[in-house]
N, C-alpha and C positions, 0 to 999 in steps of 0.2 A: 472241847480237851486244852484244858490251861496249858502253854509253854517250858511252864516249872516245872511238868508233873515228870518229870526223868531225862527231860535233854539235856541238860547241862550236865548230871551224873553220867549218863550215856556217854555223852560227848569228852569227859575228863576221863572214865573209865578204860575207853577207847585209846586216848593219849600214852594212858602209862602201861597199857596191854602192848602202844608201837613200841615206848621206849622198852620195854621189858622183854622186847619180841617174842610175847603170849602168844604163840599162834592160834592157841582153842580159845582164848577170850577175842580175837581179831576175827576168827571164822563169825563166831559166834554174833559177834558185832555188827557182822556184813550181812545182809540182807540174803538170804540163802538161795534166789531165784537164779533161774539162766541168762536173766537180763541186764543183772546187776553189771553195774560201769566202775571202773578203775583206769585214768589215764594218766599219761603223765609225757616226759622230753619223748620217754623211749617206746610210747606206743598205747594202744588201750585193750585192755583186757575187758574180755565179755563173759559172764558167766560167774557164780558163785566158786565153783572149780577153779576156773584159770586164776584169780586172784587168790587162791588160796594155794597153789601150786608155786606159784610167783613167791608169794613172801615165804614159803616154806626153803626155796632156793636162795634166796636174796642173803641170808645170814642177819639180818636186823636190816632197821631204817638208820642212816647217819641221827646222832646224838643235837637235838634240839631244845627248843622251848617257847612255848604259846605266848606272843608279848601282846596279842590284841585279838578281839572275836569280837563277829557279829552275828547275830541272827535276825530273819527275816521267816514271819509265818508265811506259807502259802493256800494252806486249808487247817483242818482241826486234826490232820492226820500227818500233815510234810510241814518240812521246815526247810530254809535254806542256812548253814552255817559255813561262815566264811574265816579264816580265821590266817592272822599273819605268825610265819615262825622266826625264829631266830637260830641260825645252825650253830651249834660249839666251833666247826671250821670256821666261820665267820662266813659272811654274805644274809639275805634276807630272803623270804620262799613266803608260799602263799597257798594252803587246801582248801577247797570249796564242795562241799558234804552236802548232798540231799540228805536228808533222815526220812524216816516212815516209821511210824509206827502202826502196826499189829493188832492191837486191840489188846496186846500184852507188855513191850517191850518195844525200844526205839532201836533200828539200826540203818545201817547206811545203803543207800541203795543207789548211788551215782555220788564218785569222790575224784574231783583234779588235783592232781599234786604238782607244783611249780616249784622251783628253785633257782637260783642263780647259776647262769653257766658256768661250768669252768672255765679260765683260761685256754688251758691248752688238755683236750681228751685224751689220757696217755692210754688210752685204748686205741686209739688210731694213732697217734703220731708219737714220735720217739725226739723227732727234732722238725719243729717249724719255722716258718717266716714269713717275711710277705714283702719282698719273697726270700725262701732263705739262700737262694741264688738265682740271680737275673739271666737273663736271657745274653745270650754270646753273638748272635746273630739279628737276622733277619729273613722271615720263610712264611710258607706254607700253616705254620705252628704261631705266627706271631698272636699275644692275646691269649692263649693257652699257656693252664697252669698245671703240674708235674706232681703226682704222687707217688715216692719210687722206694719199694720193696728195700727193707733192710739189711739186703743182699748184697748189694751195685754201690759201686766205690763213689764218694763223693769228695770232691778235694777237701782236706780243712774239717773233713769229718771222720768219724769209725764206722766200721762195718761192728752192727750190734747183733745179729739173726736172731732176732729175737731172744737172745740167754743175756742176763745180766751179768756173770763173771765173764763170756764171751768178750762182750762189751768191754768190761775191765781191763782185760789184757791186750785188745785189741791196739794197732796201730793207729796212726790219724795216717788217711790218704792223700797221696801227693797229688792225684790224676782223678779226672773224673774216668767212669766207666762209658767203656765205648759210646753206647745207646744213651748213657745220658746224655755227654758231650754232642752226641748227635740233635737232641732233641731242645738242646740250648743252644743250639748252633742253627736250628730250623726258628726260631723265634718265641721258642716255649720256656718259660722260666719253673723255677724249681720250686714248687709250696714246701714241700718238709719228705722228711725220711720216715714213712711208713711201716706203723708194725707189720712183724710176718710171725705165722707156728716159728718155734726152734727149731735154727738149722732148715726151715720149710718140710721138715719131714711131719707134714699132717696134712689134711682136707679142711679140717673143721674151724679153725679160726681163734680155738680157746685155750689162748695160751694162759700159760699154768701163773705166770710172772706178773702179766699186763692186764691180765682181763679179755675178754669178748668184745673185739669192736662193734658198734649196734649195728644193724640191720636196718635200714629204716623203711623199706618196702616190705618186709615181714617180720613187724617189733616182736622183742621175747624169741627169737630164732636167731641161730647160728649165724655168723654172717658168712662163716666157707673159708677155708685155709688152702695156702698158704699166703696166698698171695691177698691177705685178710683185710690189715690194714690202707692199704692202696686200690682194695672195692669198697670200703667206706668209706673215704673220703671222698670218690667218686659220687658213688651215691647219695653221700650229703650234701654234696655241691662243694666240699672243701676244695675241689680241685676237677679238672677237666678229665683230665687224661692219669691213667693207674697204671704204671710201668713195673712189672712181674717178672716173673717167671713162671715156669708150668713143665714140672716133670712128672706128675702123676695124674693133673688134671686141676693143678693148684692158681689156674686162671679161668677151666672152665665151670668149674663147680661153684665160687665165688660169683660169676658171672651169673649162674642159672639163681642161684639164692637169692639175689639179689636186682634181679630184673635188667642187667645190664651187657653191654656187648663186649665181646672177649675176643682175643685169636690168642691163639697156640701156633707159635710157627714155626715151620719146616725145619727139622733138626738142621742147628749149624746155620741156617738163612743168615740170623742176625749176628753180630760181633758180640762174641760174648766175655772181652778181656777186664779186667775191675769188676765182674763177677763170681761171688763166691760160690762153689759148685756143691752139690747136694752128690748129683749119680751124674755123671757127666755124661754117659751114654744116653741117657735122657733127656735134662737139662734144655731147654732154653727158653729163650724170652718171649713175652709177650705183652697184651696190653690190654686196658677196659675201658671202657666209656660209656657215655649213656645215650649215643646217636648212633650210630652205625655211617653217616659221613666224615664224621673224626675218626672214626677206629678207619677208616683208610686214608684220610689225609696224612696218619699216621705210619701209615705202610709206605706213601710217598719216600718215606725219611727215613726208618730203619731197614727197610727191606731193598734188594736188588732187584732189577727184571725179572719176571714170571719166567720161568723158562719150559714150565707144559701149561695145558690150559684143560680146567675141568669139563668131564662131557656130562654124560647125562647122570638123572637123580637117580638112586639107589636106594631101596632098605631091604632090612630082615625083622621079619615079623619076630623071631626068637631074641632080636635085639630087646625089640620093644616090649616083649614081656619080661625082660629082666626090672624094667621100671615098675614104680609103682601104679596102680591101676589112673590115678590122679593125673601123674605125670604124660603113662603114655596115651590118656584121651585128649592130651592139651596138644601133643606133636604129631596124634595121628591126622586133622586133616592135612596139613603139610606131606607127612611121609607117605600117607596112604594114595598119594596122587603120585608117587615114586615108581620105577620098577621094580619087583620084588626077585634078589639074588640068592643065590645060595650061598650056607654064610657055615661053618665050623662052630655052632654055637656050643656043640659039647666038648671040642677042643679047649674052649676057653678060657677054664678051670686051671687047667696046666697051664695056657699062656700064661696067666696071672701069678701064677708060681713063680714061673720063671722071670719073671719082670720084677715079682719082690722080691725073688733070691740075687738078682742079679745088682738091682736097686741097694737092697742092704748090705750088700761087698762092696759097693763104688762108695757108699755113703760112707762107711768104716775106713774105705781107704781114704778118703779125703779129711774123715775129721778126728778118726779112733784114736792118730796119736795125743793130740790133745786131752780126749776125752777117757782114753783109758783108765784114770783115776781120779775121772769127775764126774761120773753120770749122776752122783749123787746132786749136783747144780739143776741138771735136768727135772722136768715135770713129766707127773710118771706117764702120760702117754708114751710123748716121745724117749724115754729113758729105757719100754719098756722093748720100744722099737731099735734101739740103739742096742740094748743089751742081743736082741735077736741077732741083728747086725755083726757084732763083736764075735756070735762063734760059727759064723759062714767061713768056711773054709777054703783054702783056694782052688782044692779040688771041684767042690760046689760050685762055686764061682765063674771054672770054666763052663762047668756043666749048663748052668744057666745062662751064661753067654751064649753059645751054643745054641740050646731053645731058644732063646729072644730073636739068632739070626734066621733061624729056620724061621720060627713064627712069622718077622717082619717080612722076607722071601715071599710067605705064603698069601699074607696081606696085601701085600703090593701085587703079588699074581692076579688075587681074585678082584683087587678095585681097577687097575688098571687106571683109566683115566676119568672114573666114572666116581661120581659124590655120594659118598656113604651118609645118609639121614639115620640120626639114633638120637637118644636124650643125652643130654649133658651130662644129668647128674642124676643119678635111679631115681631120687623123692624131691620134693621138694625142704628146704631147710629145715632141719631137726629142731625141735624145742629146747630153749637152754637148762630146762629144768629136767630134761633126757637124756645126762651123759651118759645113764647106759648103755644106750641104743647104737653110739656112736661108731663101734665099732661094726657091726654091722651094716650101716649106712656106709662106712668106707668100702670094705667088701663090693657091695655090692654096684655100686657106683665107679671102685678099679675095674671092676671087669666090662663094664663100660668105655672108664676114659683108658683102659691100654692100649686101646686099637692105634688110636693115635701115636702113644708114646711108644708101644713096640715097632710100629712102623716107620717113625721121625716124621709124619704125615703133619701137615696143615690142618687146624681144627678152629672152627669160627662160631662160639655160641651166640645163639638168636634167643633174644627173651621172649617168650611166653609165659603165660596165665592159665592157672587151671581154674576149674570149675568154683572154687571157696575162695578165686582171686587171691593166690600167694603166683609167686614169678615161679618159674622155671623154665627151663633154658632147650632147646632145639638145636643139636650141632651138626655141622655142616665137615664132614671129614674129605678130604681132597687129594689128588696128589701132589706127591712132593715138591715142591718149586713154581705151586699155579696159587702161591696164597694171595695175592694183591687180586688175583680173577676170582678166588672163591670167596672173596668179602662180597663182590660185584655177585656174585650166585645168592649171598646170603642175605642182600640186601633187595635183590629182585623178589624173594620171597616174601618180606615184611608186608605186605598186606594182606598174604593169606594165612597169618598167623593167627594163634588164637589171641583172643583179648578178653 
């Protein structure tokens, strides 16, 4: 078969369909097999259906033109096409396609797309430097770099809170937040200010204004929020430490989704001066790293000496069953070796509802004055939560706080000095193209994460891997004030975790 028999026409038909976002034509021009490949800097897609779903969700490819093409014949039914592209926005790229003729027509069986890297990935960073702020001292963190969640004050910068309207009206900070100053004083430099979900009121990382930070450990899946930008910066290797907050799981969830180590600290253990609140009864400082040793090093800088020691490891089968099968199976090898304790699993929906109402009421107390006539500046998901928050009455808030206090007492009494093992999140990172399922994932995850949030307890997320080689998290929840030792306990389990 001559390569002139339809290949050139098929190539240009594909290019026209790409620029017109003609999804039907693109589907037809990619081989229908489950082994069809498409890769780019964001990761590899395997299978025609996965590629089709990706195209349907992205809203079209950037405008470009073909400036050069090269064709190499492999055999009578296969040819390699390499094309140099020039983006309308500037810069050149390259696409490499393996075309196959099935006896009737040509179709792409494998493709790789390369474009010039952006100078600044605005999904990850709001402001970045080299460094943005140098270290102010030397110490255990010398040589480390920090991505700070856009809720912490950085002198000379504004707090953006993940929302353009808030950023526009924010004042320039005159001092660093206490935890930022402590890290700089211990030798770390500040790489930049990283994106967050709006007002930190989400667990997804899908910011409606700036996009979803990439998840390099699970491409084409969400990053996890609300410490989303800092988590991605660490996962990508742009920074070594991600400084963030955890109210309902915003350290533990991105840690699980991206295969990172993360800690939510005992409530009140780390100073919160210079930190924008969401729900002060639950807000706490935390951080993420790629390796456990650095997680512990940061603890020596930000945390006081422990006031409690963690005891035996325990687990609750009913809590493991709240997770998807693949996540449960990934944490089971370690959790299965722990003692089983009794736990009121049936009461947990009521605990979560009390947490939800108390968090919502406090979120409106924190931001309602500014948001009252500006709810339209928020993305749909966060706007819906603040609309619910605005409707929480003082009596409902008092009742919820009382229920939370009772649940906190029960959690602390049942655990005492023991360490509870449970999944950090109920699932692996959901697909970017499955936005409709995020609310269900949020609820099932918060049934797990609310235990530490309500209890005001420290929680360390240890990376594990599912049978499909996707990242997940095993969480260790310890007694209040045992943060440093809890990290040591988590590190001690590392050789036994799923791989």
